[in-house]
C-alpha positions as CSV (number, residue, x, y, z in Angstrom):
1,X,14.9,5.0,56.7
2,X,18.2,5.8,54.4
3,X,18.3,2.6,53.4
4,X,14.3,2.5,52.3
5,X,14.6,5.8,50.7
6,X,17.6,4.1,48.9
7,X,15.5,1.3,47.4
8,X,13.0,2.7,46.7
9,X,14.9,5.0,44.4
10,X,16.3,2.2,43.0
11,X,13.6,-0.1,42.4
12,X,12.0,3.6,40.9
13,X,14.7,3.5,38.6
14,X,14.5,-0.4,37.5
15,X,10.5,0.7,36.6
16,X,12.4,3.6,34.6
17,X,14.2,1.1,32.5
18,X,11.4,-1.7,32.2
19,X,9.2,0.8,31.1
20,X,11.6,2.2,28.3
21,X,12.6,-0.9,27.7
22,X,9.1,-2.0,27.0
23,X,8.4,1.2,24.4
24,X,11.4,0.4,22.7
25,X,9.7,-3.1,21.7
26,X,8.1,-3.0,18.4
27,X,5.9,-5.0,16.7
28,X,8.3,-6.6,14.1
29,X,5.8,-5.9,10.7
30,X,7.1,-8.0,7.7
31,X,8.6,-10.5,9.7
32,X,6.8,-11.6,12.1
33,X,7.4,-15.5,13.3
34,X,4.7,-16.0,15.6
35,X,1.6,-15.1,12.9
36,X,3.7,-14.8,9.4
37,X,2.3,-17.2,7.0
38,X,2.3,-18.4,3.7
39,X,-0.4,-19.4,1.3
40,X,-0.3,-21.0,-2.2
41,X,-1.3,-18.5,-4.5
42,X,-1.1,-19.3,-8.5
43,X,1.7,-21.1,-8.3
44,X,3.9,-19.0,-5.8
45,X,3.8,-18.2,-1.8
46,X,2.6,-15.1,-0.2
47,X,3.8,-14.7,2.6
48,X,0.9,-12.6,4.9
49,X,0.3,-11.7,8.5
50,X,-3.0,-11.0,9.8
51,X,-3.5,-8.7,13.3
52,X,-7.0,-7.4,15.2
53,X,-10.5,-8.5,14.3
54,X,-13.4,-6.9,12.2
55,X,-14.0,-6.7,8.3
56,X,-11.4,-7.6,6.4
57,X,-8.4,-4.9,5.6
58,X,-6.3,-5.8,3.0
59,X,-2.5,-3.2,2.4
60,X,-1.0,-3.1,-0.5
61,X,2.5,-1.6,-0.5
62,X,4.6,-0.4,-3.4
63,X,7.4,-1.4,-5.5
64,X,10.6,-2.4,-4.0
65,X,9.1,-2.4,-0.2
66,X,6.8,-4.7,1.9
67,X,3.9,-4.6,4.1
68,X,6.6,-3.3,6.9
69,X,5.6,0.2,4.6
70,X,1.8,-0.4,7.3
71,X,3.9,-0.1,10.6
72,X,2.7,3.3,11.6
73,X,-1.6,2.6,10.1
74,X,-1.2,-0.3,11.0
75,X,-1.6,-0.3,15.2
76,X,-4.3,1.9,14.2
77,X,-6.4,0.2,12.1
78,X,-6.2,-4.0,14.0
79,X,-8.3,-1.5,17.0
80,X,-11.9,-2.0,14.2
81,X,-10.2,-4.3,11.4
82,X,-8.9,-7.7,10.5
83,X,-5.6,-6.4,9.0
84,X,-4.2,-7.9,6.4
85,X,-0.5,-7.9,5.4
86,X,1.2,-9.3,2.7
87,X,4.1,-9.2,0.5
88,X,3.3,-8.5,-3.2
89,X,4.9,-11.5,-5.6
90,X,8.7,-10.7,-6.5
91,X,8.3,-8.5,-3.1
92,X,9.3,-9.0,1.0
93,X,8.8,-12.7,1.7
94,X,7.1,-13.1,-1.5
95,X,9.4,-15.0,-3.5
96,X,9.0,-15.4,-7.5
97,X,12.0,-16.6,-9.8
98,X,9.8,-16.4,-12.5
99,X,10.6,-13.9,-15.5
100,X,8.0,-11.8,-16.0
101,X,6.0,-9.4,-13.4
102,X,2.4,-6.7,-14.0
103,X,-0.1,-5.8,-12.3
104,X,-2.9,-7.5,-13.7
105,X,-0.7,-11.0,-12.0
106,X,-0.4,-9.2,-9.1
107,X,-4.2,-8.1,-8.2
108,X,-5.3,-11.6,-9.4
109,X,-2.9,-13.0,-7.2
110,X,-4.5,-10.5,-4.2
111,X,-7.9,-11.9,-5.6
112,X,-6.6,-15.4,-5.4
113,X,-5.6,-14.9,-1.8
114,X,-8.2,-13.6,-0.3
115,X,-10.5,-16.4,-1.8
116,X,-7.3,-19.1,-0.1
117,X,-8.5,-16.5,3.6
118,X,-12.3,-17.3,2.9
119,X,-13.1,-14.1,2.5
120,X,-15.1,-12.7,0.4
121,X,-14.9,-8.7,0.2
122,X,-12.2,-6.3,2.1
123,X,-12.0,-2.6,2.4
124,X,-8.3,-2.3,0.6
125,X,-5.8,0.2,0.9
126,X,-3.0,0.6,-1.7
127,X,0.2,2.8,-1.6
128,X,2.1,3.8,-4.9
129,X,2.3,0.8,-7.0
130,X,0.5,-0.9,-4.3
131,X,-2.5,2.2,-5.1
132,X,-2.8,0.5,-9.0
133,X,-3.1,-2.3,-7.0
134,X,-5.9,-1.7,-6.0
135,X,-7.5,0.0,-8.6
136,X,-7.1,-2.7,-11.0
137,X,-7.9,-5.4,-8.5
138,X,-11.3,-3.2,-8.0
139,X,-11.0,-4.0,-12.5
140,X,-11.3,-7.6,-12.8
141,X,-12.1,-8.4,-9.5
142,X,-14.8,-6.1,-8.6
143,X,-16.7,-8.4,-6.3
144,X,-13.5,-8.3,-3.7
145,X,-13.3,-4.6,-2.8
146,X,-15.6,-2.9,-0.7
147,X,-14.0,0.1,-0.8
148,X,-10.8,1.4,-1.2
149,X,-8.3,4.2,-0.7
150,X,-5.1,4.3,-3.1
151,X,-2.9,6.9,-2.7
152,X,0.2,7.8,-5.1
153,X,-0.8,5.9,-8.0
154,X,-0.8,6.4,-11.1
155,X,-2.3,5.2,-14.5
156,X,0.7,5.0,-17.3
157,X,4.2,5.2,-16.7
158,X,5.8,8.7,-18.6
159,X,6.1,12.1,-17.9
160,X,2.5,13.1,-17.5
161,X,1.9,10.1,-15.1
162,X,5.5,10.8,-13.1
163,X,6.7,13.8,-12.7
164,X,9.6,15.1,-15.2
165,X,12.4,14.6,-13.2
166,X,11.9,11.4,-11.7
167,X,11.0,10.1,-14.8
168,X,14.4,11.3,-16.3
169,X,16.1,9.3,-13.1
170,X,14.5,6.7,-14.3
171,X,15.2,6.7,-17.8
172,X,18.8,7.3,-16.9
173,X,19.1,4.0,-15.0
174,X,16.9,1.9,-17.9
175,X,19.4,3.0,-20.3
176,X,22.5,2.2,-18.1
177,X,21.5,-1.3,-17.3
178,X,18.9,-2.4,-20.1
179,X,21.9,-3.9,-21.6
180,X,23.5,-5.9,-17.9
181,X,23.8,-9.2,-18.2
182,X,22.3,-9.9,-14.6
183,X,23.8,-12.5,-12.6
184,X,22.0,-13.0,-8.9
185,X,19.3,-13.7,-8.3
186,X,18.7,-10.8,-6.7
187,X,19.7,-8.5,-9.2
188,X,17.8,-10.5,-11.5
189,X,14.4,-9.7,-8.9
190,X,15.5,-6.0,-8.8
191,X,16.0,-5.4,-13.3
192,X,12.3,-6.9,-13.0
193,X,10.6,-5.0,-10.1
194,X,12.4,-2.1,-11.7
195,X,11.1,-2.9,-15.5
196,X,7.2,-3.1,-14.0
197,X,7.1,0.3,-13.4
198,X,9.1,2.0,-16.0
199,X,7.0,-0.6,-19.0
200,X,3.7,-0.4,-16.9
201,X,1.0,0.2,-16.0
202,X,-1.2,0.6,-19.0
203,X,-4.5,1.7,-17.4
204,X,-7.2,3.8,-20.1
205,X,-9.1,6.1,-18.1
206,X,-12.3,4.7,-19.9
207,X,-10.7,1.6,-17.7
208,X,-11.5,3.1,-14.3
209,X,-15.4,4.0,-15.6
210,X,-15.3,0.2,-14.3
211,X,-14.5,0.6,-10.7
212,X,-18.2,0.7,-9.1
213,X,-16.5,0.7,-5.6
214,X,-16.3,4.3,-3.9
215,X,-12.9,4.7,-4.1
216,X,-11.1,7.6,-2.2
217,X,-7.9,9.0,-4.1
218,X,-5.3,9.9,-2.9
219,X,-2.3,11.9,-3.5
220,X,0.6,14.8,-2.0
221,X,0.7,17.7,-3.2
222,X,4.9,17.1,-3.9
223,X,4.0,13.9,-4.8
224,X,6.0,11.9,-7.2
225,X,2.5,12.1,-9.5
226,X,1.4,14.9,-10.3
227,X,-1.6,16.8,-8.6
228,X,-3.4,17.0,-12.3
229,X,-3.2,12.8,-13.2
230,X,-4.4,12.4,-9.4
231,X,-7.0,14.2,-10.2
232,X,-7.8,12.3,-13.5
233,X,-8.1,9.2,-11.8
234,X,-10.5,10.6,-9.4
235,X,-12.7,12.4,-12.0
236,X,-13.0,8.9,-13.9
237,X,-13.8,6.6,-11.4
238,X,-17.5,6.7,-10.9
239,X,-17.9,7.3,-6.9
240,X,-14.9,8.5,-6.2
241,X,-13.9,11.8,-4.2
242,X,-10.4,13.5,-4.3
243,X,-8.4,14.3,-1.3
244,X,-4.8,16.6,-2.4
245,X,-3.2,16.0,1.0
246,X,-1.3,19.5,1.5
247,X,2.7,19.9,2.3
248,X,3.4,16.2,1.5
249,X,5.0,14.4,-0.6
250,X,4.3,10.7,-2.1
251,X,4.6,9.1,1.2
252,X,1.1,10.6,2.3
253,X,0.7,7.6,4.9
254,X,4.0,8.1,6.9
255,X,4.1,11.5,6.4
256,X,0.8,12.4,8.1
257,X,-0.2,9.3,9.8
258,X,-2.4,10.7,11.6
259,X,-4.7,12.3,9.6
260,X,-4.2,9.7,7.0
261,X,-5.2,6.6,9.4
262,X,-8.5,9.2,10.5
263,X,-9.2,10.3,7.1
264,X,-9.8,6.4,5.9
265,X,-11.1,5.0,8.8
266,X,-13.7,7.7,7.9
267,X,-14.4,6.9,4.6
268,X,-14.5,3.4,4.7
269,X,-16.7,3.3,7.5
270,X,-20.0,6.1,6.1
271,X,-21.9,6.1,4.0
272,X,-20.7,7.5,-0.1
273,X,-22.7,10.7,-1.0
274,X,-22.4,10.7,-4.9
275,X,-22.3,15.0,-6.0
276,X,-23.5,16.4,-9.2
277,X,-21.3,18.7,-10.8
278,X,-21.9,21.9,-10.0
279,X,-23.8,23.5,-12.5
280,X,-23.2,27.1,-14.0
281,X,-26.0,29.1,-15.7
């Protein structure tokens, strides 16, 4: 009897260990050799991973990041969408050795990727630079975007589009390195993507009015993007909702994952209701 009891305890312990180990196994988003695929798009190879089935949902990460930025969001959305993760050009595994880089160029890449995947249109989530890319994609290729959710985007690269304290940090970095001769491929690439945010984007408010798809414009109340700037974006898109996330910095989708996932999914899956501005007499 004691032997059986000891075996039972040992078996229970082994099962607990196996369960704990399995809980620690996570999908290696951004480095999943089992499903990772490259597409030849506009002279470079864009690295992609696709999860789930359903309506296409393109996720676009921010400056200096990769598709792994969405690790906390993919499991939720992959239950009902075909989630298309992509490393932007010059980011992650999507190498680009050329010296030029622009948001317009990147938006054209994403449109080209959807074409290569035989996808007519997709929902889009963009974070930070990815949020800018979502706006550019909707402006340059409106037929490709069903609805978009853009969080932490800015329209221009000055201290009104970025909080002054952070803009001063970038200014200091630029002044310190602008005459540097970079030698390695990584140093050159890092400088190229830094300059992308230092000199760009340059989107006019009038250009936002060309976005016809329903848009959810998001910012944290303690974001790197001033709340006033985020409000301005929403006000100039004809069919836009605004969501300022309380107690959140730049990483709304990470700091408030559950709420972000549910709110964006609800926006994608329900009809857009255009509200007229209040008129006081």
